[in-house]
KOLDOMI-142801 format. One record per residue (C-alpha): x, y, z. Coordinates in Angstrom, 1 decimal. Example, Ala and Ser with C-alpha at 12.3 -4.5 7.8 and 13.67 -1.06 7.14 Angstrom:
! residues 2
      u      v      w
   12.3   -4.5    7.8
   13.7   -1.1    7.1
END
This chain:
! residues 257
      u      v      w
 -208.4  -47.7  -11.2
 -209.4  -44.2  -11.7
 -207.5  -42.9   -9.0
 -204.1  -44.5   -9.7
 -203.1  -42.3  -12.6
 -203.5  -39.2  -10.4
 -201.6  -40.7   -7.8
 -198.8  -41.9  -10.2
 -198.7  -38.2  -11.6
 -198.3  -36.8   -8.0
 -195.6  -39.3   -7.2
 -193.5  -38.3  -10.3
 -193.9  -34.6   -9.7
 -192.8  -35.1   -6.2
 -189.8  -37.0   -7.3
 -188.9  -34.5  -10.1
 -189.0  -31.5   -7.3
 -187.0  -33.7   -4.9
 -184.2  -34.1   -7.6
 -184.2  -30.4   -8.6
 -183.7  -29.1   -5.2
 -180.1  -30.1   -4.9
 -179.3  -29.1   -8.4
 -180.5  -25.4   -7.7
 -178.5  -25.6   -4.5
 -175.4  -26.6   -6.3
 -175.8  -23.9   -8.9
 -176.3  -21.1   -6.4
 -173.3  -22.2   -4.4
 -171.0  -22.1   -7.6
 -169.7  -18.8   -8.7
 -171.3  -17.4  -12.0
 -169.4  -16.4  -15.2
 -170.8  -13.8  -17.6
 -170.0  -14.7  -21.4
 -167.9  -11.5  -21.7
 -165.6  -12.8  -18.7
 -165.1  -16.2  -20.2
 -164.1  -14.5  -23.6
 -161.7  -12.1  -21.8
 -160.0  -14.9  -20.0
 -159.4  -16.5  -23.4
 -157.6  -13.6  -25.0
 -153.9  -13.1  -24.6
 -152.4  -10.8  -22.0
 -152.0   -7.3  -23.6
 -148.4   -6.3  -24.4
 -146.9   -4.0  -21.8
 -145.3   -0.6  -22.9
 -142.0   -1.8  -21.5
 -142.0   -4.5  -24.3
 -141.9   -2.2  -27.1
 -139.4    0.4  -25.4
 -136.3   -1.8  -25.4
 -133.0    0.0  -26.6
 -132.6    0.2  -30.3
 -136.3   -0.7  -30.8
 -137.8    2.7  -31.2
 -137.5    5.4  -34.1
 -137.4    9.0  -33.6
 -140.4   10.9  -35.1
 -139.5   13.8  -37.1
 -140.8   17.2  -37.0
 -143.9   18.0  -38.8
 -143.3   19.3  -42.2
 -143.1   23.0  -42.4
 -142.3   23.3  -38.6
 -139.7   26.3  -38.4
 -136.4   25.4  -36.8
 -135.5   27.5  -33.6
 -132.1   28.1  -35.1
 -133.1   29.4  -38.4
 -135.7   32.1  -37.9
 -136.5   34.3  -40.9
 -135.7   37.9  -40.8
 -137.1   40.7  -42.5
 -134.5   42.3  -44.9
 -133.0   45.6  -43.7
 -133.6   48.9  -45.7
 -131.4   49.4  -48.8
 -128.2   51.0  -47.8
 -125.0   52.0  -50.3
 -122.4   49.3  -49.8
 -119.0   49.8  -51.4
 -118.3   47.0  -53.7
 -115.1   44.6  -53.3
 -113.4   46.0  -56.4
 -112.3   49.0  -54.1
 -113.0   51.7  -56.6
 -115.5   53.2  -54.2
 -118.6   53.0  -56.5
 -121.7   51.6  -55.1
 -123.8   49.0  -56.7
 -126.5   48.9  -54.1
 -129.8   50.6  -54.1
 -129.3   54.4  -53.5
 -132.6   55.4  -52.2
 -133.0   58.3  -49.7
 -136.6   59.0  -49.2
 -135.6   62.3  -47.4
 -133.3   63.5  -50.2
 -134.6   65.4  -53.3
 -135.5   63.0  -56.0
 -132.5   62.8  -58.5
 -133.0   63.9  -62.3
 -134.1   61.2  -64.5
 -132.2   61.8  -67.9
 -133.1   60.1  -71.3
 -130.8   61.9  -73.4
 -127.6   59.9  -74.2
 -126.2   63.0  -75.6
 -125.6   64.5  -72.1
 -123.3   61.7  -71.2
 -119.5   62.1  -71.1
 -118.0   60.6  -74.4
 -116.4   57.6  -72.6
 -119.6   56.8  -70.9
 -121.5   57.0  -74.0
 -119.1   54.9  -75.9
 -119.3   52.1  -73.4
 -122.9   52.2  -73.3
 -123.3   51.9  -77.2
 -120.9   48.9  -77.1
 -122.8   47.1  -74.6
 -125.9   47.6  -76.6
 -124.4   46.5  -79.9
 -123.1   43.2  -78.0
 -126.7   42.7  -76.7
 -128.3   43.3  -80.1
 -125.7   40.7  -81.8
 -127.4   38.0  -79.8
 -123.6   36.7  -79.0
 -122.9   36.8  -75.4
 -119.0   36.4  -76.2
 -119.1   39.9  -77.4
 -119.5   41.2  -74.0
 -116.0   39.6  -72.8
 -113.7   42.3  -73.9
 -116.1   44.9  -72.4
 -116.2   43.1  -68.8
 -112.5   42.8  -68.9
 -110.5   40.7  -66.2
 -108.4   41.2  -63.0
 -109.0   44.0  -60.8
 -110.7   46.1  -63.5
 -113.2   43.3  -64.3
 -116.9   44.3  -64.2
 -118.7   43.0  -61.1
 -121.5   40.7  -62.3
 -122.3   39.3  -58.9
 -122.7   40.5  -55.3
 -120.6   37.6  -54.1
 -117.4   36.1  -55.8
 -117.9   34.0  -58.7
 -116.0   30.7  -59.7
 -114.7   30.4  -63.1
 -115.3   32.3  -66.3
 -117.5   35.2  -66.4
 -119.3   34.7  -69.4
 -120.1   31.1  -68.3
 -121.3   32.7  -65.3
 -123.7   35.0  -67.3
 -125.1   32.1  -69.3
 -125.9   30.4  -66.1
 -127.9   33.3  -65.1
 -130.0   33.1  -68.4
 -132.9   31.1  -69.0
 -131.6   29.8  -72.0
 -128.2   27.9  -72.7
 -126.9   30.8  -75.0
 -127.3   33.6  -72.5
 -129.7   35.5  -74.9
 -132.2   36.3  -72.2
 -129.6   37.8  -70.0
 -128.7   39.9  -73.3
 -132.2   41.0  -73.5
 -132.4   42.1  -69.8
 -129.1   44.0  -70.1
 -130.3   45.8  -73.3
 -133.6   46.7  -71.7
 -132.1   48.1  -68.6
 -129.7   50.2  -70.9
 -132.7   51.5  -72.9
 -134.3   53.0  -69.7
 -133.5   56.4  -68.3
 -130.4   56.8  -66.2
 -129.3   58.9  -63.2
 -126.2   60.6  -62.4
 -125.0   59.9  -58.8
 -122.3   61.4  -56.4
 -121.1   63.9  -59.0
 -117.7   65.4  -58.3
 -116.8   62.5  -56.0
 -114.5   59.3  -56.3
 -117.8   57.4  -56.2
 -119.3   59.4  -59.2
 -121.5   57.1  -61.5
 -124.0   56.8  -64.4
 -126.5   54.2  -63.5
 -129.2   52.4  -65.4
 -132.0   52.1  -64.7
 -133.0   55.3  -62.8
 -135.3   53.3  -60.6
 -132.0   52.5  -58.7
 -132.0   56.1  -57.1
 -135.8   56.7  -57.0
 -138.2   55.7  -54.0
 -140.8   53.3  -55.7
 -143.6   54.8  -53.9
 -142.9   57.8  -55.8
 -143.1   56.5  -59.3
 -145.9   58.0  -61.4
 -147.9   56.1  -63.9
 -145.7   56.6  -66.7
 -142.5   55.6  -64.6
 -144.4   52.4  -63.7
 -145.0   51.5  -67.2
 -141.4   51.8  -67.9
 -140.6   49.8  -64.8
 -143.0   46.9  -66.0
 -140.7   46.6  -69.1
 -137.9   45.1  -66.9
 -139.8   43.4  -64.0
 -143.1   41.9  -63.4
 -146.0   43.4  -61.3
 -145.2   40.8  -58.8
 -141.7   41.8  -58.7
 -142.6   45.4  -58.0
 -144.7   44.5  -55.3
 -141.7   42.5  -53.6
 -139.6   45.5  -54.0
 -142.1   47.7  -52.4
 -141.9   45.7  -49.5
 -138.1   45.9  -49.5
 -137.9   49.6  -50.3
 -136.0   49.9  -53.3
 -135.5   48.5  -56.8
 -133.3   45.3  -56.6
 -133.1   44.1  -60.0
 -130.5   44.4  -62.5
 -128.7   47.6  -62.9
 -125.6   48.8  -64.8
 -123.1   51.4  -63.5
 -120.3   53.1  -65.6
 -117.7   55.6  -64.4
 -117.2   58.9  -66.1
 -114.1   57.2  -67.6
 -116.1   54.8  -69.3
 -115.3   51.7  -67.2
 -118.2   49.1  -66.9
 -118.3   49.0  -63.1
 -121.1   46.6  -62.5
 -124.1   44.6  -63.8
 -125.6   43.0  -60.8
 -129.1   42.2  -59.2
 -130.0   41.6  -55.7
 -129.8   43.6  -52.4
END
């Protein structure tokens, strides 16, 4: 009886081995699948590019912000050149700077002005000091003899236009600018010609790089240091200026190039 358990155990082991051999053979004869492959089979097929490019389904992508257009390249401003204004009187309202010409005389003495010029100068100052921009209306005039207040054509009423230039609704800022311009020194240009003019401020006809310290202080009463830097790059004073003919006609009050 002591030998039977051992024999029984051997029989069981032999039977188990016999059963395992067909199972192993079966497994080795079948294809093996990795877990990642099984998961991939269960996923839906990816969408093809053609599915999202049907007509009408795409939206054009705009150019990045700040990308310059090929049709609107910025250009550097040309050097200041005298230009005849559209009123046809031959006067020039553009900067009159010739770096190769002698520097024109800067005059502060209003007593040296011809009487018609002095009279118009004083009338404009009085209107500015009143704070009422309507007092400029009779001095500006109308029709062909009207004072030029813009380098381009204006629509509507001249006083309304000047109010629109001012930082306040009553036009008092533009009156202050006009008064400050006329309080500066002036230059007498094109003497003895049909284009003869008395122009304020004198920076109109002086190269900015030739201004001395005192003159720069006078300039900063009218423009800021930042404006001055921009004007130096342009090559001329291009802020507000006033022109009066020897006959006392207020020809222009304009800014720009």
